[in-house]
C-alpha positions, 0 to 999 in steps of 0.5 A: 880681086876683080878676077875673083869676083868674076869667077864668083859671078860666073858660078852664081849664074849657073847655080841661081835658078829662081825657083819659087819658095826657095831662099838663096844667100851667100855665106862668108866664112873667116879662116883665120888659120890660112888668112883667107875667106871662103864663100858658099852659095846656100839655097833652101826650098820650103820643107827641104834640107839646106844645100851649101855649095862652095864657090871660091876661096879668097886669098885677099884678106881685106874685108872692106874691099871684098864686101864692096866688090861683092855688094856692087855686083851680087844682090844676095844676103851675106851671112858671116861665120867665123867673125866673132869679136871682129869689127867692121873697118869703117864703123868699128861695130861688131860683125858677129856677136855670138858663135853660130853652131857651124863654128 
């Protein structure tokens, strides 16, 4: 898990440019068929198209530990895709209520 986070941090430092009028966020997708998570780096400048770059495929299928490690080092917003009907391990609240158009 720590090596995965180090790989992600290394790739993020190369991609994160801190440009003005640009929105940056991570997208965590749930691949239920392979039992993996896929992490994407998204950026969008004002009046431009969305850029989504794949960062890493995480084979460790433990959401609680993954998010704890990600949020400890990476301070970007995380968007969840493919978690419809699934619940947070600690609070049992729904992660995602409705399907997004990407699903």
